[in-house]
C-alpha positions as CSV (number, residue, x, y, z in Angstrom):
1,X,0.0,0.0,0.0
2,X,2.8,2.5,1.0
3,X,4.7,1.7,-2.2
4,X,1.5,2.5,-4.2
5,X,1.2,5.8,-2.5
6,X,4.8,6.6,-3.2
7,X,4.4,5.7,-6.8
8,X,1.3,8.0,-6.9
9,X,3.4,10.8,-5.4
10,X,6.2,10.3,-7.9
11,X,3.8,10.1,-10.9
12,X,2.1,13.3,-9.7
13,X,5.3,15.2,-9.2
14,X,6.6,14.2,-12.7
15,X,3.3,15.3,-14.2
16,X,3.7,18.7,-12.6
17,X,7.4,19.5,-13.2
18,X,8.8,16.9,-15.6
19,X,10.8,13.7,-15.3
20,X,14.2,15.5,-15.0
21,X,13.1,17.6,-12.0
22,X,12.1,14.7,-9.8
23,X,14.7,12.5,-8.0
24,X,13.8,9.3,-6.0
25,X,16.9,7.2,-6.2
26,X,18.7,7.3,-2.9
27,X,22.1,8.0,-4.4
28,X,20.7,10.9,-6.5
29,X,18.9,12.4,-3.5
30,X,21.9,12.1,-1.2
31,X,23.4,15.6,-1.8
32,X,20.0,17.1,-1.0
33,X,19.5,14.9,2.1
34,X,22.9,15.7,3.6
35,X,23.9,19.0,5.1
36,X,27.1,20.9,4.3
37,X,28.4,20.4,7.8
38,X,25.8,18.4,9.8
39,X,22.5,16.7,9.1
40,X,21.5,13.6,7.1
41,X,18.2,11.8,6.8
42,X,15.7,10.1,4.6
43,X,13.5,11.5,1.9
44,X,11.3,9.7,-0.6
45,X,11.7,12.3,-3.3
46,X,13.4,15.5,-4.2
47,X,11.5,17.9,-6.6
48,X,12.9,21.0,-8.3
49,X,10.0,23.2,-9.6
50,X,10.8,25.5,-12.5
51,X,8.4,28.3,-11.6
52,X,6.4,29.7,-8.7
53,X,3.2,28.1,-9.9
54,X,4.8,24.7,-10.0
55,X,6.0,25.2,-6.4
56,X,2.4,25.9,-5.3
57,X,1.1,22.9,-7.2
58,X,3.8,20.7,-5.7
59,X,2.8,21.9,-2.2
60,X,-0.8,21.1,-3.0
61,X,0.1,17.5,-4.0
62,X,2.2,16.9,-0.9
63,X,-0.5,18.2,1.4
64,X,-3.1,16.1,-0.4
65,X,-1.0,13.0,0.2
66,X,0.0,13.9,3.7
67,X,3.7,14.3,3.2
68,X,6.3,16.2,5.3
69,X,7.6,19.1,3.3
70,X,11.2,20.4,3.6
71,X,11.9,23.6,1.6
72,X,15.5,23.9,0.6
73,X,17.6,26.3,-1.4
74,X,21.4,26.2,-1.5
75,X,21.7,23.9,1.5
76,X,24.6,25.9,2.9
77,X,23.3,26.2,6.5
78,X,25.6,25.2,9.3
79,X,23.0,23.6,11.6
80,X,21.4,21.1,9.3
81,X,18.1,22.9,9.2
82,X,17.4,22.4,5.5
83,X,17.8,18.6,5.4
84,X,16.0,15.7,7.1
85,X,17.4,14.5,10.3
86,X,17.4,10.7,10.8
87,X,14.7,8.3,9.7
88,X,12.2,8.5,12.6
89,X,9.5,10.7,10.9
90,X,5.9,9.5,11.0
91,X,5.3,10.5,7.4
92,X,7.2,10.4,4.2
93,X,9.5,13.4,3.6
94,X,9.6,15.3,0.3
95,X,12.4,17.9,-0.2
96,X,11.5,20.8,-2.5
97,X,14.6,22.4,-3.8
98,X,14.0,26.0,-5.0
99,X,17.3,26.8,-6.8
100,X,15.5,27.0,-10.2
101,X,13.4,29.9,-8.8
102,X,16.2,32.4,-8.8
103,X,14.7,35.6,-10.2
104,X,15.5,39.0,-8.7
105,X,13.2,42.0,-9.4
106,X,14.5,45.5,-8.9
107,X,12.0,47.9,-7.3
108,X,12.2,51.7,-7.3
109,X,15.4,51.8,-9.3
110,X,17.0,49.3,-7.0
111,X,16.2,50.8,-3.7
112,X,14.3,47.6,-2.9
113,X,14.3,44.2,-4.5
114,X,12.0,41.1,-4.7
115,X,14.1,37.9,-4.4
116,X,12.5,34.6,-5.3
117,X,13.0,31.5,-3.2
118,X,16.2,30.3,-4.9
119,X,18.0,33.5,-5.7
120,X,21.4,33.8,-4.2
121,X,23.2,36.6,-2.4
122,X,25.8,36.6,-5.1
123,X,23.1,37.2,-7.8
124,X,21.7,40.0,-5.7
125,X,25.2,41.6,-5.4
126,X,25.7,41.3,-9.1
127,X,22.3,42.8,-9.9
128,X,22.7,45.8,-7.5
129,X,26.4,46.6,-8.1
130,X,25.9,48.6,-11.4
131,X,23.4,50.7,-9.5
132,X,25.8,51.6,-6.8
133,X,23.9,49.6,-4.2
134,X,24.4,46.5,-2.2
135,X,22.4,43.8,-0.3
136,X,22.1,43.2,3.4
137,X,25.0,40.7,3.4
138,X,28.3,40.6,1.5
139,X,31.0,38.0,0.8
140,X,30.9,35.3,3.4
141,X,27.5,33.8,3.0
142,X,27.5,35.0,-0.6
143,X,30.7,33.2,-1.5
144,X,29.2,29.8,-0.8
145,X,26.1,30.4,-2.8
146,X,23.7,31.0,0.1
147,X,20.2,32.1,-0.8
148,X,18.6,35.4,0.0
149,X,15.4,33.8,1.3
150,X,17.4,31.3,3.4
151,X,19.1,34.2,5.2
152,X,15.7,35.7,6.0
153,X,14.2,32.4,7.2
154,X,17.2,31.5,9.3
155,X,17.8,34.8,11.1
156,X,21.2,35.2,9.4
157,X,23.2,38.0,10.9
158,X,26.3,38.7,9.0
159,X,29.1,41.2,9.8
160,X,27.7,44.6,8.6
161,X,27.2,46.4,11.9
162,X,25.0,49.1,10.4
163,X,22.4,46.7,8.9
164,X,21.6,44.1,11.7
165,X,20.2,40.7,11.1
166,X,18.4,39.7,7.9
167,X,14.8,40.8,8.3
168,X,11.8,41.8,6.3
169,X,8.0,42.0,6.9
170,X,7.3,41.8,3.2
171,X,6.9,38.3,1.9
172,X,4.8,35.9,-0.2
173,X,4.4,32.5,1.5
174,X,2.2,29.4,1.8
175,X,1.1,28.0,5.1
176,X,-1.0,25.1,6.3
177,X,-3.6,26.2,8.7
178,X,-5.1,24.3,11.7
179,X,-7.7,22.7,9.5
180,X,-5.1,21.3,7.1
181,X,-5.9,23.8,4.3
182,X,-3.1,25.2,2.3
183,X,-3.2,29.0,2.0
184,X,-1.2,31.5,-0.1
185,X,-0.5,34.8,1.7
186,X,0.6,37.9,-0.2
187,X,2.3,40.3,2.1
188,X,4.6,41.8,-0.5
189,X,2.7,45.1,-0.4
190,X,2.0,44.7,-4.2
191,X,-1.4,44.0,-5.7
192,X,-0.9,40.8,-7.7
193,X,-4.4,39.3,-8.0
194,X,-6.8,37.2,-6.0
195,X,-6.3,33.5,-6.6
196,X,-2.9,31.7,-6.2
197,X,-2.5,31.1,-9.9
198,X,-3.0,34.7,-10.8
199,X,-0.8,36.0,-8.0
200,X,2.1,33.6,-8.8
201,X,1.9,34.1,-12.6
202,X,1.8,37.9,-12.2
203,X,4.9,37.9,-10.0
204,X,6.7,35.4,-12.2
205,X,6.2,37.6,-15.2
206,X,6.8,40.9,-13.4
207,X,3.4,42.0,-14.7
208,X,3.1,45.0,-12.4
209,X,4.6,48.5,-12.0
210,X,8.0,48.2,-10.3
211,X,8.5,51.9,-9.8
212,X,5.2,53.2,-8.4
213,X,4.5,51.2,-5.3
214,X,2.1,52.1,-2.5
215,X,3.8,53.0,0.8
216,X,3.3,50.5,3.5
217,X,4.2,50.5,7.1
218,X,6.0,47.2,7.0
219,X,9.8,47.1,7.4
220,X,12.1,45.7,4.7
221,X,15.2,45.7,6.9
222,X,16.0,46.1,10.6
223,X,15.9,49.9,11.0
224,X,16.5,49.8,14.7
225,X,19.7,47.8,14.8
226,X,22.2,50.7,15.0
227,X,20.5,52.1,18.0
228,X,20.3,48.6,19.6
229,X,23.9,47.7,19.1
230,X,25.0,51.0,20.7
231,X,23.3,50.1,24.0
232,X,26.6,48.8,25.5
233,X,25.2,48.6,29.1
234,X,22.4,46.2,28.2
235,X,22.5,42.6,29.6
236,X,20.6,41.4,26.6
237,X,22.5,40.4,23.4
238,X,22.1,42.6,20.3
239,X,20.8,39.9,18.1
240,X,19.9,36.2,18.5
241,X,17.8,33.6,16.9
242,X,14.9,33.6,19.4
243,X,14.5,37.4,19.6
244,X,10.7,38.0,19.5
245,X,11.3,41.5,17.9
246,X,12.5,39.8,14.7
247,X,10.2,36.8,14.4
248,X,7.5,37.6,11.9
249,X,6.0,35.4,9.2
250,X,8.9,34.5,6.8
251,X,11.5,36.2,9.0
252,X,12.8,33.5,11.3
253,X,10.4,30.8,10.1
254,X,13.2,28.3,9.5
255,X,11.2,26.5,6.9
256,X,8.0,26.3,8.9
257,X,6.4,28.3,6.0
258,X,7.0,27.8,2.3
259,X,8.4,31.2,1.2
260,X,8.0,32.1,-2.4
261,X,9.6,35.5,-2.4
262,X,10.7,38.3,-0.1
263,X,10.9,42.1,-0.5
264,X,14.0,43.7,0.9
265,X,15.8,47.0,1.2
266,X,19.1,47.6,-0.6
267,X,21.8,50.0,0.6
268,X,24.0,52.6,-1.0
269,X,27.6,51.5,-1.6
270,X,30.2,53.6,0.1
271,X,32.3,56.0,-2.0
272,X,35.5,55.3,0.0
273,X,36.6,52.4,2.2
274,X,39.6,51.8,4.5
275,X,40.7,48.7,6.4
276,X,42.5,48.9,9.7
277,X,44.3,45.9,11.1
278,X,44.8,45.8,14.9
279,X,46.7,43.4,17.2
280,X,47.0,43.1,20.9
281,X,48.0,40.7,23.6
282,X,45.5,42.1,26.1
283,X,41.8,41.5,25.1
284,X,40.7,44.3,27.5
285,X,42.1,46.8,25.0
286,X,39.6,45.5,22.4
287,X,36.8,45.7,25.0
288,X,37.5,49.3,25.7
289,X,37.9,50.1,22.0
290,X,34.5,48.5,21.2
291,X,32.8,50.7,23.9
292,X,34.4,53.8,22.6
293,X,33.3,53.1,19.0
294,X,29.8,52.3,19.9
295,X,29.4,55.1,22.4
296,X,31.2,58.0,20.7
297,X,31.2,57.5,16.9
298,X,28.7,59.5,14.9
299,X,29.1,57.1,12.0
300,X,29.7,53.4,12.9
301,X,32.3,51.4,10.9
302,X,30.9,48.8,8.5
303,X,32.6,45.9,10.2
304,X,34.5,45.1,13.3
305,X,35.7,41.5,13.1
306,X,37.7,39.7,15.8
307,X,40.1,36.9,15.0
308,X,42.0,35.0,17.6
309,X,45.4,33.7,16.6
310,X,43.9,30.2,16.6
311,X,41.6,31.2,13.7
312,X,44.3,33.1,12.0
313,X,46.4,30.0,12.0
314,X,43.5,27.8,11.0
315,X,42.6,29.9,8.0
316,X,46.2,30.1,7.0
317,X,46.8,26.3,7.2
318,X,43.5,24.9,6.0
319,X,41.7,27.5,3.9
320,X,44.4,28.7,1.5
321,X,42.7,27.0,-1.4
322,X,39.5,28.9,-0.8
323,X,41.4,32.1,-0.4
324,X,43.1,31.7,-3.8
325,X,40.0,30.5,-5.5
326,X,38.1,33.7,-4.5
327,X,41.1,36.0,-5.1
328,X,41.6,34.8,-8.7
329,X,38.2,33.6,-9.8
330,X,35.8,35.6,-7.7
331,X,33.0,34.6,-5.4
332,X,30.9,33.4,-8.2
333,X,33.2,30.5,-8.7
334,X,32.8,29.1,-5.2
335,X,29.4,27.5,-5.6
336,X,30.7,25.8,-8.8
337,X,33.7,24.6,-6.8
338,X,31.5,23.1,-4.2
339,X,29.6,21.3,-6.9
340,X,32.8,20.0,-8.5
341,X,34.0,18.7,-5.1
342,X,30.7,16.9,-4.4
343,X,30.8,15.2,-7.8
344,X,34.4,14.2,-7.4
345,X,33.8,12.7,-4.0
346,X,30.8,10.8,-5.2
347,X,32.6,9.3,-8.2
348,X,35.6,8.4,-6.2
349,X,33.4,6.7,-3.5
350,X,31.6,4.7,-6.1
351,X,34.8,3.8,-8.0
352,X,37.3,2.7,-5.4
353,X,37.1,3.7,-1.8
354,X,40.1,1.5,-1.0
355,X,42.4,3.5,-3.3
356,X,41.4,6.9,-2.2
357,X,40.9,8.4,1.2
358,X,37.7,9.9,2.5
359,X,37.2,13.6,1.5
360,X,39.5,13.1,-1.4
361,X,38.7,16.5,-2.9
362,X,39.4,18.4,0.3
363,X,42.7,16.6,0.8
364,X,43.7,17.2,-2.8
365,X,42.8,20.9,-2.8
366,X,44.7,21.4,0.5
367,X,47.8,19.7,-0.8
368,X,47.8,21.6,-4.2
369,X,47.3,25.0,-2.4
370,X,50.4,24.4,-0.3
371,X,52.5,24.6,-3.5
372,X,51.5,28.2,-4.1
373,X,53.5,31.1,-2.8
374,X,52.6,32.8,0.5
375,X,49.2,34.4,0.1
376,X,49.2,36.7,3.1
377,X,50.9,40.2,3.4
378,X,54.1,40.4,5.5
379,X,52.5,42.9,7.9
380,X,49.8,40.4,8.8
381,X,52.4,37.7,9.3
382,X,54.3,40.0,11.6
383,X,51.1,40.8,13.6
384,X,50.4,37.1,13.9
385,X,53.7,36.4,15.5
386,X,53.5,39.4,17.8
387,X,49.9,39.4,18.9
388,X,47.3,36.8,20.1
389,X,44.2,38.9,19.4
390,X,43.4,40.5,16.1
391,X,40.7,42.9,14.9
392,X,39.8,44.0,11.4
393,X,37.9,47.3,11.1
394,X,36.3,48.2,7.8
395,X,35.4,51.9,7.8
396,X,33.7,53.9,5.0
397,X,33.1,57.5,4.1
398,X,32.6,59.6,7.3
399,X,33.6,56.7,9.6
400,X,37.1,56.6,8.2
401,X,38.2,59.9,9.8
402,X,36.6,58.9,13.1
403,X,38.4,55.6,13.1
404,X,41.7,57.2,12.3
405,X,41.3,59.8,15.0
406,X,40.4,57.2,17.7
407,X,43.3,54.8,16.8
408,X,45.8,57.6,16.8
409,X,44.6,58.7,20.2
410,X,43.9,55.5,22.1
411,X,45.7,52.7,20.2
412,X,49.3,53.8,20.5
413,X,51.8,51.2,19.4
414,X,53.7,49.3,22.2
415,X,54.5,45.7,23.1
416,X,50.9,45.1,24.0
417,X,49.2,46.5,20.9
418,X,49.6,48.1,17.5
419,X,47.8,48.7,14.2
420,X,48.3,49.7,10.6
421,X,46.2,51.2,7.9
422,X,46.0,48.6,5.1
423,X,46.8,49.3,1.5
424,X,44.1,48.2,-1.0
425,X,45.7,44.8,-1.5
426,X,46.4,44.3,2.2
427,X,42.8,45.2,3.1
428,X,41.4,42.7,0.5
429,X,43.7,40.0,1.9
430,X,42.7,40.7,5.5
431,X,39.0,40.6,4.8
432,X,39.3,37.5,2.6
433,X,41.4,35.7,5.2
434,X,38.7,36.4,7.8
435,X,35.9,35.2,5.5
436,X,37.4,31.9,4.5
437,X,38.3,31.1,8.1
438,X,34.9,29.6,8.8
439,X,35.9,26.4,7.0
440,X,39.1,25.8,9.0
441,X,37.5,23.6,11.8
442,X,35.9,21.2,9.3
443,X,39.1,21.0,7.2
444,X,41.2,20.5,10.3
445,X,39.0,17.6,11.3
446,X,39.3,16.0,7.9
447,X,43.0,16.2,7.7
448,X,43.6,15.1,11.3
449,X,40.9,12.5,11.5
450,X,43.0,9.9,13.3
451,X,43.8,12.3,16.2
452,X,40.5,14.2,16.6
453,X,37.0,13.6,17.6
454,X,33.7,15.4,16.8
455,X,33.3,18.9,15.6
456,X,31.6,21.1,18.1
457,X,30.5,24.4,16.6
458,X,28.9,27.1,18.8
459,X,27.2,30.3,17.5
460,X,26.9,32.5,20.6
461,X,25.4,36.0,21.2
462,X,27.0,37.4,24.4
463,X,25.3,40.3,26.3
464,X,26.1,43.7,25.1
465,X,27.7,44.6,28.4
466,X,29.9,41.5,28.6
467,X,33.6,42.3,29.3
468,X,34.8,38.8,30.1
469,X,34.2,37.4,26.6
470,X,37.8,36.1,26.4
471,X,37.6,33.8,29.5
472,X,34.1,32.5,29.8
473,X,35.2,28.9,29.2
474,X,37.4,27.5,31.9
475,X,40.6,25.5,31.3
476,X,39.1,22.2,32.3
477,X,36.8,22.5,29.3
478,X,39.3,23.9,26.9
479,X,41.8,21.1,27.8
480,X,39.3,18.6,26.3
481,X,39.7,20.2,22.8
482,X,42.1,18.9,20.2
483,X,41.9,22.3,18.6
484,X,40.0,25.6,19.3
485,X,39.0,28.3,16.9
486,X,37.6,31.7,18.0
487,X,36.3,34.6,16.1
488,X,33.5,37.2,16.3
489,X,31.4,40.0,14.8
490,X,32.9,41.9,17.7
491,X,30.9,45.1,17.8
492,X,27.8,43.0,17.9
493,X,29.2,40.6,20.4
494,X,28.4,37.6,18.3
495,X,31.0,34.9,18.7
496,X,31.8,31.8,16.7
497,X,33.6,29.2,18.9
498,X,34.4,26.2,16.8
499,X,36.0,23.3,18.6
500,X,37.3,19.9,17.6
501,X,37.2,17.7,20.6
502,X,39.9,15.2,21.5
503,X,39.5,11.6,20.5
504,X,37.3,9.7,23.0
505,X,35.7,12.9,24.5
506,X,31.9,12.8,24.8
507,X,31.0,15.8,22.7
508,X,27.4,15.8,23.7
509,X,28.2,15.9,27.4
510,X,30.8,18.6,26.8
511,X,28.4,20.7,24.8
512,X,25.9,20.6,27.6
513,X,28.5,21.8,30.1
514,X,29.4,24.7,27.8
515,X,25.8,25.7,27.2
516,X,25.1,25.6,31.0
517,X,28.0,28.1,31.4
518,X,26.6,30.3,28.7
519,X,23.2,30.3,30.3
520,X,24.8,31.6,33.5
521,X,26.5,34.4,31.6
522,X,23.2,35.6,30.0
523,X,24.3,34.5,26.5
524,X,21.8,33.4,23.8
525,X,22.4,30.7,21.2
526,X,22.3,30.3,18.4
527,X,23.0,33.9,17.4
528,X,22.6,34.0,13.7
529,X,22.4,30.5,12.1
530,X,19.1,29.2,13.3
531,X,18.5,26.3,15.6
532,X,18.4,23.7,12.9
533,X,18.9,20.2,14.4
534,X,21.8,21.3,16.7
535,X,20.1,23.5,19.2
536,X,16.9,23.3,21.3
537,X,14.4,26.1,20.5
538,X,13.6,28.4,23.3
539,X,10.0,28.6,24.4
540,X,9.3,31.8,22.4
541,X,10.8,30.3,19.3
542,X,9.0,27.0,19.6
543,X,5.7,28.8,20.2
544,X,6.3,30.8,17.0
545,X,6.9,27.7,15.0
546,X,3.7,26.1,16.3
547,X,1.7,29.2,15.5
548,X,2.8,29.4,11.9
549,X,2.8,25.6,11.3
550,X,0.1,24.2,13.6
551,X,0.0,20.7,11.9
552,X,3.9,20.3,12.0
553,X,4.0,19.5,8.3
554,X,6.9,21.8,7.3
555,X,10.4,20.9,8.5
556,X,9.4,19.0,11.6
557,X,12.0,18.3,14.2
558,X,14.0,21.5,14.1
559,X,14.9,23.0,17.4
560,X,14.8,19.4,18.9
561,X,10.9,19.6,18.6
562,X,8.5,16.8,17.8
563,X,8.7,15.2,14.3
564,X,5.1,13.9,14.6
565,X,2.0,15.3,13.1
566,X,0.4,18.0,15.2
567,X,3.5,17.9,17.5
568,X,2.1,14.8,19.3
């Protein structure tokens, strides 16, 4: 009987989107069922709609046949939230991949945009750049092909201090109500029609005036964030996943809604930029500098990124290939590189696993990159040897002079600290080194598999008034790590602590100890990557999920919640 129902599903999907857009073979579906870092589970089918109407019709069929629906775009999330988790679901799982739905529509000359479900941050950057404007997030998420909608749904934060977390109150989405009825909700602030077919076709064809749009009171970005991040005495973190202020419909929904499109603000690109590279052996100097910037600056810098020597070394040793790829081929090449890597590893695994080691592509790229000349400027090398704590400040326009004045006044060079103003090439290298660093823990684990245990990534928002960020974790915990990597969006007090535990250490038990300490410090987690399947959703967040998805049909199990229908 179940096999008949599965065949009915497959036949129905093929009739809607075509044979080539439906995958049911387990080997073919594996890349979609497996997360980039964590997460793996079962799915009876993967379907890739070609337009918005096909997405709606696919949802209708899945609802009719009582299937679990997981909406997925680029699958670049770090917490496994866009893949199934295990095989203990009470219904069959269908993954709907939206990468074919990648249209970007410019509104009001580019002041705003509509991004379809599968459009990437890189596409958005490319679309806006000729207009002298940019999106919410820049290189980092964009360089691995992350989607615009994924950022909105997953509370992505990013490193641009002035712009806050990804957020909008304008969206077009489908939800399943308490009665099990699928509804299409148009909150884009644009009149597109009345029935789903009309709404979706009108949007798909851009059959509306993109310049003359009625004013609405909804927000298309987080207008309050600059004020919020400046509140340096607050015991509440600046941004975190469960913040009720920024949970609204598509924003923060984590796949509990099927989001077709979002409407977002864009931002003017600066006329001038300057990168400042700081080093110190006393983290209290960075704490004081942060307070001065947030308290006294009229114009905040664009970025204030912290990098511990551990992450400097990790990026240097294990991410040189990514650095060189982006430097010479651009960010647009990285999604292609990821695709090549996946295909190579798949072919190698099928051909002869005895002849080639696991993660063959990663090992090969690492080895090849070591043959290239040194990729980092000599000044950065010197600072690495001299200082344990590093900070990269990107200032633009009016904030350049403010940054120069502050550093000249309060960051005088001595044995404990120093800084330099980067040339254009040094600035690009510093920022790129910081951005590729995020892959260092995973690469370390791959290359040191025999001596290391599990990867333990933590995405932590510390209170804005926290001054002890550098010693929250005691030595008895740190001693259980084979390697530790620490970096942060420092002005926002959002920290990424990535650990590789020693062989034989119980990572689950250790993580609980760490989270208990964080709870005592007033920290929130996760900060900007969504709960996925790694974190337990706080009460406010789980209540939000239940409200927007009362039958638990979309992405069940995230936040350690029930995978069963109606959360039973």
